[in-house]
N, C-alpha and C positions, 0 to 999 in steps of 0.2 A: 501437465497436458490433461485435458478434459477427454476422457474415453467413454463418456455417457452417448448413448445410441440416440442419434436424432429423432425427434417427434414432432408431429404438426402442432400449430397452435391450439387448433380447434379441442385435440384431446387433450391439451394441456389444461383448458379452460374447463372444460367437461371434468376432468379428474379433479381439478382443484376445488370447484364448486362442489362437486360430490364430497369430497374429504371435509370441505369446510362444514356441509350440512349435516354429516353424520357426526364430526366432533360437536357440533351445536346441540344436535338431538342429545347425544351423550351427557353433555355438560348439563342441558335443560331437565333432563330426566333422572340422572342419577344423583346429582346433586341436591335438588331440591326433594328427592325420595329420602335420603339419608337425613337431611336436616329436617324435613318436615316430621319424619316418624320419630327421630329423637324429642322434638319438641313435644309431638302429642305424648310421646312417653312420660315427658317431665309433667306436663300439664295433669295428666292421669295419676301420676305418682303424688303429685302436691293434692289433688283431691281426696284420693285415698289416705292421706295424712291427715288431712282434716276430718275426715269421716272416723279414723282411728280415736283422733282426738275427743271427738264427740262421744264415742263408744266409751272410752276410758273415764271420762268424765261422769257419763251416767254410771257407770260399774262402779266408780268409786263411794257411791252414797249407798246406804243400808237399803233403802225401798227402791233402788233402780233395777232390780233383776227385770223386773216386767217391762219395764221400759228398755232395755238392753235388748230383750228377747224380739220386742216388736221391732227395735231398729234393724237388728240383724236379720230378720226375715224380709224386712223392706230392703236392704242392699242387696241380699242374694236375689231376690228377683228382678231388680232393676239395674244392678251392675253386672252383666254378664262376665266381664273381664276380670272379677274377683271370684278365685276359685275356692277359697275357704276361710272361715274364720274360726280361730281356735283360742281358747283361754288356758294358760299354763298359770298352776298354782305355785308360787315359789317366794322365799323371803330373800333369795340370793339375788343380786342384781346380774343382768346378762350384758355382756359387752356387744352392743349393736355397733358394728362398724359401719359408718355411712358410706353409701354407694353414689353419692351424687357424681363423683369422679369419674364412675363406671355406667353413666347413663347410656352413652352410646353404645357400649358394649352389650348392656342389657337389652336395649332397644333393638338391636340388630340380630344378637345370637342367642339369647337367654329363653328357655321355655317359660320359667315361673320365677318370680321374685317375692320374697317374704319380708314382712314390715312387724317388728315388735313394738309395742306402745306398753309402758309400763301404767299398771294400775295401782293407786295407792289410796289409803284411807286414813283420817286423824284417830281413829279409834285404835287402842292396843288391843283389846281382846279380840278383834277381828282376824287378826293374822294367827292365833292359834288355833283354828279350828278350819283351817283351808284345808282341802285335800291337796296331796301331792302328785297328782297326774293329771295332765289335760284331758279336756273334754271336749265333746264334739260341739258342732255350731247350735244344733238344737238343744244340746244339754246346757248350754252356756248360762241362760237365764235361770235354769234351776239350780245348777251349781252355787252360782252367785246367791240365789234366794237363801238355799240350806246353810250356805257359810254365815252369811249374815245372822240366819235364825236361830243358829247353834252358838252364836258368840255372847247369848244373854246380855244383850246390850240393854240397857234402862236409862231412864232419864238420868238417873244418879250417876251412873257410870260415864254417860257422855258428859256430865258437868265436870266429873273428874278426870276426863281425859287428857292424856298429854298433848300438848299444842304440836307436836312435831307429827310431820305426815309418815305413813307407814306403808311399807310396800307390801300388797297382797299377792301380786302376780303380774303376768303379760298376757295381753290379746295380740294374737299373731295373725295378720292378715296376709294370705297369699293370693298375689295377682298374676294371671294366667295370660303371660306377653304374647304367646301365638294368638290366642282370641283377640288381643287388641290388636296385634297386626293384621290380622285377618279384616277386622272391622274397618280398621282406617284405610287398608287397601279397597276395600269395595266401595268406600266413600270417596276415594280419590280418583277412582278411573274415569268418571265422567269427566273431570278436569284434565286428567291425562289425554283422553280420545279427543278432546277439544283442541287442546293444545298441539297435538299430533297433526291434527287435520289442519290447523291453521301453518305449521312449519311445513307440511306437503305442499300447501296452497302457495306459500312464499316462496318455496324451493322452485315450483314449476314456473312461477312467474320470473323469478331470476333467471331460469333458464332459458325462458323465453326472450328476454332482453338481451341476455349474453350472447343468444344464437344469433340476432342480427348481425353484429360484425362479423361473426364465424362465418356466415354465408358469404358476405361480402369479401373476406379473406381468403377463402375458400376458391371463390370465383378469380381472384387476382393470382393465386396460385396455379389454377388451370391454365390461365393465359401464360403465366411464365413457364409452364411445363410445355405449352405448345411451342413458344420461343426456342426453348433449349434443343428440343427434337428436332427442329427445322432451321438449319444454319442459313438455309437460303431464303428465308421468309423476308418478303418485301414489303408487306402489308402488316401492320400491328392488329392483332384480332380484337374485336370490341368487348370491353371489359364491362360487365353487369355490375351496376352497383344500386341495390334496392334502398340503402339508407345512406343519407348524405352525412357521414362521417368525416370530420376534418382532416384527420390523420391519412385515413385510406384514399380521401380525394386527392391529398398530396402525393402519395406514393404513386397513384394512378396517372397524375399529371406529370411527374418525374419520369416514370417510365417512358411515356408517350414521348417526352422530350429527348430521353436519352436513345429510344430507338430512332426517332427523327434525327438526330444528329449523328447515329451510327450509318444510317441511311445515306446521309450526304458525305460523311467519311468514306464509306465504300464506293460511292460514286465518284469521290474525288481520287480515291486509289486505283478505281478502274480506269479513270481519265489518264492519270500519271502512268500506270502500265502501258495502256495503249500508246502514250506520247512516248515511253521509254522504247516500246517495240518499234515506233518508227524511227526514232533515233537511230536505234539499234540497225535496222535495214539501211537508213541511210549511211549509218558509219561502214556497214559491209559494202555498199554499193559504192562509197567513197574509196574504201580501200582497194575495192577491185579496179576501179576508175585509175587510182593512183599506181597499184602495181602494174595495170596494163600500159600506162604512161611511161613507167619507168622502164618498163621491158621494151616499149617502142623506142625509145630515146635513148638507151643504151645499146640496143641492137643496130639503131641507126648510126650512132657514133662508132660503135665497132667496127662496122661495115666500113665507114669512112676511113678509119684508122688502119685497118687491114689493107685499104687500097693505098694509103701514104707509106705505110712500112713495106708493101709489095712493090711500090713503084721506087723506094730507096734501096732496095735489094736488086733492083734491076739496072741501077746504075753502075758504070764501069768506073770503079773508084781510082783505077791507075791513070785514066786519062782526063781527071778533074784536076783544075787548079789548085792551089793552096787555099785561096779564099773560097772556091766551090766545095772543098773538103770540109773547111771549118762551116760553111753554112749547112752542109749535110748531116756534119756531127751535130750541131745544134738540134736541125729538125728531128734526127734520130732519137737523141735524148728526151726531147720534149714529147716526141710520139710514145717512147717505152714509159714515161712516168705518166701520160694519159692512158696508155692501156692498162697500166697496174692500176690507176684510180677507177677505171671503168670495171675491171675486174673486181674490185673490191666492191663497188656500188651493186655489180650483179650479183655477187656472192652475199651482200647484206640483203638484197630483196629476195633472193633464194630462202635464207634463214628465216626471213618473216614469214614466208609463204609456207614453210615447214617442208621444203623441196631438198634440204641438205639432210643427209643421213650420216649416223655414226658407223663407222666400216672398223671394228677392232682388229688388231692384229698383234702378232708379238715381236717387238723391237727391242734394239740395245739402246738403252739412253745415253751412254758414251759415244756410240757410233752416230748417234743424231747430234749431240753437241759438238761433236768434229766436224760433222758437215756443215755446221753453222759456222764455224771458225774458219773452214776453207771458203765458205761463199762470201762472208764479210771482212775477211782479214784484209784482201788487196784494198777494198773501200776505206775501211780504217788507216790503213797505212799512206794512203792516197791523201787523207786529211791530217795525217800526223797524229794518230790516236793510237793507244795501245790497246787491243782486243785481247783479254786473256780470260782464262777458265779456273774456277776452284771446284774441284771435284771431291765429294766427302764420303765415297761409297766406292765400293770394289764393283767390278763387272757383274751384271746383273740383268736379265732378261723380264722386261714388264709386257703388260697385255693391255692394250688401248687402242685409240686412233692416233697413230704415229705421224700421219700426214698432217691432220688438223693441228696436232702440237707443235709440230715443226713450222707449220705457217703462222700460228700465234707467236712464235718465239723469234721468228724473222720478222715480223711486224715490229715486236718490240726492240729488237737489235738494232733493227733499221732507223727506228725512231731515236733512239739513243744516241746513234752514229750522227745523225742529222742535227740533232740539238746540243751537241758536244763540240765547242769549238777547239778547245785543247783538253787535255788530260786522258783519260782512259775509260773503257767500257769493259765490265767484269760480269761473266757469267758464271754464277754459283749453283751447284747442284747438291741437293741433300736427298737421301733415300731412308726411309724408316720402314722397318718391317713389323706386321702385326701378324696375328693368327690367320686371319682370313683375307687380308688385303695389305697394299702397300702404299705408302703415301710418299708421292715424289713433289718435293718442293724445290723449284728452280726460280732464280731471280736474275733479272738483269738490271744492272746498278750502273749509271753515267756520272760525269762530273759536269755535265752541262749546265744550261740556264735554269733549269728547275721549273717548277710550276707554282703558281700563286695558290694559296689554301683555299680561297674563295672560289677557285675554278676546278679544283680536283674533281667534284662531282659532274662536271659538265664535260669533261674531255672524251667521255664515251657516248656522248650524244652526236648523231650523224652530222658532218659538215659544220662542226663547232670550231670555231678560231679565237684566241685569246687576243683581244683588241688592244695591241701595244706595239710600239715602234720597235721593240726588241725582238717581239715573234713573227711579226709580218714579214721581215726578210727572208723567213724560212718557207720554202715552198711546202705545200702539201693541201689535200683536197679534203682532210678532215674525216676521212670514212676508216682509216686503218683502225683506230682503237675501237670505234663502235663494233667493227668485222671481229675483233679480239673478245670484246665483251659478249656478243652473241654467242660466238663458238664456244667459249667458257660455260656459258648457262646450259648450252646444248650437251655438253660433255658433263655436266653435274659439279664442275671444278669451281675453283674462286680464284680471285684475282685482287690484289690489295697494291695501294699505291702510297708510297711515302717520299714526299718532295719538299725540298726547301728551295725558295727563290734565289738563284744565284750561286747554289752549292751543288745541286744535282737532283736526279730522281732515282728511285729503284722501284721496280715493277716485280711483284713475287707471286708467281703462278703455283697454286697448290692442287694436285690431281690425286685423288684416291682411286687406287686401280688394284682389281682382284689379282690374285696370284695364280698362276697358271692352272694348278690343280683345282683352285676354288672356282676360277672363272669357269671352267669345264662342268663343276656341278651345278652353277647358277645359270646355266641355260635352260630355264624353267620349261620353255615351250618348245623345246628340240622336238621334232617330229610332228608338230601340230599344224593343220592347215587352218588357216584364219581368213575369212573374207571381210575386207574392212570397207564397208559402204558409206561414202562420203557426199557430199553436195557441191562444194566448192573447192576445198583444198583438204589435202590429207591430214597436215596438222604433224605436230613431233610425235603424237601418240604412235603413230605409224612406224617411225623409228625406233621406238623404243620396244614394239612388238619386234621388229626384226633381230634388234640387241638381243633379246632374250630368247632367240633361237627359232621363232617361228617362221612357217612360211606363208608370207602376207600377200593375198590376191586384192588389189584395189578396183572398186568399180564405182561408177555414178549411176548405172542404170539400173533398173530394177530385173529388167528382162535378164541382163548379163548376170546378175547375182543369181537368179533362178537357174540360168544354164550351168553356173558352175556347179551348183548343188545338185542338178541332175545328173551330171557326167562325173563326178568325183566325189569321195567321202570329204566333207567339211565338219571340224571340228566345233568351231565357234564364229560366230557372225556378230561382228561389232559396228554397230552405227556409230559415226563420227559425231562430235558436238555440234557440227554446223547442220545436221539433218534434222527437219522438222519432226515432231512427234507424231504427226498425221502420217507422213511418209514411212516412218519406221514402224506404226502399227500396220499398216497396209501391207509392207513386207513380210512383216512378223507373221501374219494371217496365212501368206500365200506359202510360207516357208513351212509352217506347221501342219497345213492342209496337205502339201507334198508328202511329208513325213508320215502322216497318218494314212494317205492314199497308197504309198509306196513300201511302207511298213520299213522305213530305214531307221538308222541310228539317230537319236534326238540330237541335235546340235545346240549348243550353249549360246543364247541370244544376251548380248549385253547393249544396253543404250547408254551412251556417253552425253552428258548434258552440260554447257558452260557453268563454272561456279557460281557466275552472277545471277543464274536462273534457279539457283537451289530454294529460294523463299517461293517458288512458282510449282516445285516438284508434285505437291499434290493434285495441281490441276490436270496434271498428264501422266502420272505414274499408274494411277488404277486403270486406266483404259488401255495403256502398253502392257502391263501384265497379264491383263485380261486376254491380249491379244497372244500372248505366249512368250514375250520378253521375260527372261529370268531375273535379270538386275538391272537397275537402274541407278548409277553413281555419276557424280560430278568428276569430271576429267582431272586426272592426276599424270605428272610426267616424271614424278621422282622415282628413282628405281626401285626403293625399297619398298615405298608405298604400292605401287603397282603391284610389284611382286608378290607382296602379302596378299593383296586383294585377289589376285589371280590364284594364288595357292589355295585360298578358301574357296573360291568358285570352282576350282578344277576338280575337286573330289567327286563332281556330279558327272564327269565325263566317264 
């Protein structure tokens, strides 16, 4: 992973070019300096070697003292790099180590360098009269002259001289390297200054060239910053471009195209959101109309059926003939079935509207099963069926809505008897105890006609009928199992179906209920007063709040809510999921204003929104919280999830 800190392109370019110029200057000055100084030192060394050879050649002749003296004077005057010239009189060779390998060290670091050059003669007597000590530069010619004059060299001796050369001494030349470096540096300064000036001019030119795209990049970066900071930007700012670089032109064009596409997508998204809201409003309107129509139809039918049942009850059964009694019995049975079907339809409608509440109480499961057997045993016996029960637990008290459980089991047992021509219907009850809850599993199994596996998922749909000759002979409106499914979901239970066509069906109801001590502890909202503000329907959340022990007051009018707050202590105000954000914001401002004016305890305000509007929460959450609403959350109906949320929020009360 790259942990380098981010930097701008302009800084990177300036830094890179600056580093390149610095390295170029170092390479252009240091390397030529070393090479040039060493080369100059080698040339001067070679020149002095040649001068030394000339001196030794002059000094090796008998009459060369004057010539040497003149040459030395000329060298000392015209060669400032020569520090001294000394003659050593000796007949022993001196080991002169070649310093050619150390030229660069001498040129850079040495102060002086000495060179020894041997002086030889072809005369034997010449070396016997040499002094044994070195002489100074000015005495060199005199020493050589005296040495040659005391040797008694004659023409005769010259003729008798050995042909071999004879070593008479060494000429030592000392070169002042510091002076050499100083003279070379003064001579090279103009060239260095010229090179430096050209380098600076070239760097400025390069910087100016690179500054062109940098300015365009900075302008593009500024526009990008404006786009990032303004999420609601509808018009792309003008991107200035002084130079038509192809790459930057393409980037500018791509940015304009992407921004245009984004605006088109945003417009499409807004249109889709508006259309979705229209569909939602239409759905709500259709649901309201459907519910009103169902309520009207069921009310009218129930009224007519009540008149029929009442009329049948007014008949004097003893005075009727046998044929009349049969007719009355047929009418009575049909009306009873129709009343039961209408009750199921009304109940299903109420569940969908959220008008059915959970009323938990303590009950005995064995007594509940016994009541079922007493109720349906005569009907089973009349059809020649055996209705039995298998109980796998001892007597125990449970805590739940016994009335709804009994209604669910009644529907299941009634259907089992209806669709079982021969055989038996068995009610099985199993009870499992846990630390904080009890799981009650109760099943109704028959040996009837069974259900095709393709239709098992459809039997819980309202008014569903399996289209076959085998099932059409059985009467039914198809609303019993949908009522069972809705009630099971309302209680947070589960129901499973296992069926084989022609062999029978088994419905298994599983309920998880708290034990008595735990149920009392879980009444989280016990003693709290909650105002539930809704628009059209209270919803199932209202039932959950009552289940948790709260005193819930429902109102649809803002003025009624404010009257409740003024007359009594209110701990929480909850806004139902069908309340629009604008209405909730207005009511929240009124509540907070009243609390500030009267200095009363601050109530906890919670706004619930439908789960399908979770993606729009950013559009209204800020305004709601600014108005004083404490929490905005999607609606939840599951006991534990709701309890966990309320526990976290109740710490502020």
